[in-house]
N, C-alpha and C positions, 0 to 999 in steps of 0.2 A: 539755476539760471542757465540760459542758453549760451552757446559759444558764439562770440562775435569776432570778426576779422577787421578790427579798427585800422584805418589807414594811419601811417606813421605821423603825418602832419596833424591829425586829430589827436593822437596820443600826446604829441609834443605840446600842442596847444593846451590840453587838459593839464599836463604837468606844469607848464608855465602858469596856468591859472591857480593851481594848488600852491605854487611857490609864492606868487604875488599875494594871494589871500593870506598865507601864513606870515609873510613879511608885514602885511598891513595889520594883522591881529597882534603880532609881536610888538610893533610900534605903538599901537593903541594902548597896550598894557603899561607902557612907560610914560605916557603923557599925563599931564595934570587933568583933574576931573572937569575943568571948564576951559573952553577954547579961549575965552576972554578972561582977563584978570577978574577975580570975584572974591569977596570976603567969605571966609568959612564961618562955621558956627560951632560953639561948644556943645558937648552933650547936654541935652535939655531934659525935659520931662519924659517920663516913660510913655511910649506910644500905647494907645488903647489896644487891649486884647493881646498884648505881647510884652516881652521884657526888653525889646529892642529900644535902644536909645541912640538916635541919630546924631552924628557929629561929622564935620568936615574941616580939614585944615584950609587956610587961605590958598587960593589957586593963583599962581603967577600968570596963568594963561599960556597959550602956545607961542613959541617963537616963530618968526617968519619962516625959518628953515623947517620947523615941524609942520607948519601949515602947508608948505609947498610939498613936503614929503607925503603927508596924508593925501593931498590932492593927486599927486603922481601915482601913488599906489591904488587909490580908488579908481582912477582912470584906467590903469592897467587891468584891474580886476573886471571892470565893466567891459572894456574892449575884448578881453579874452573870453569873458562869458558869452558875449555876442558871437565871437568866432567859433566857440565850441557848439553853442546851441543852434547856430544856423549853418553848420557844416553840411555840405551836400550828401555826406554819408547817411545822414538820418533819413533822407528821402528814399534810400535803397532798401530800408527795412520794411518788413510786412507790417500792416496796420496792427496795432496792439502790442508790438514788441519794442517800440521806440523808448518807452519809459524804462523798461527792463534794460535795454541797451545803454541808456544814459547812466543808470545806476551802476551797471557793471563797469563802465568806463571810469566813473568817479572812484570806485573801489579799487580798481587796478592801478590807477595813476599814482597815488601817493607812495606806493612801495618803491617806485623808481624815480622819485622826484629829484634825487641828487644826480641822476644820470642823464637828464635832459640836455640836449645840445642847445647852444645859444641860438642857432638858426635851424629851421626845419630842413630835413634832408632834401626835400623837393624844391627848395629855393623859393617857396611862397613867402610873401611879405609877413613880417612880424610887426604888430602894432608898436608904434614908437614908444609908448609908455611901458610896454612889456619888455622892451630891450633893456630898459634901465632898471627893471625890477630884479 
């Protein structure tokens, strides 16, 4: 991979994107299987061509707090994705190197995810949803 000199605000946005995405996925692992209350089903007959027998417990559905938290984190991920993907830095790269640059940025950002500042060093605005992430 080539060497890239990513601006600090782009690195910070990518780090916040990783953090928001991780928080979203962590939350989703704790939620019931259905957004709305739904009855489950016991293990039934064996599925064709496999030994798998499907079953689900009753789902209480998401609480209002869980719904708002999912919406907040999804909004943060979306806003930060747009911030990273439309950053002016990508226009400075030679044709054919942008994808490699984006992959490099994604791979370097998680290592320092705990070190990201709450606000970018250059004072650029942070999406409202990302501040709460």
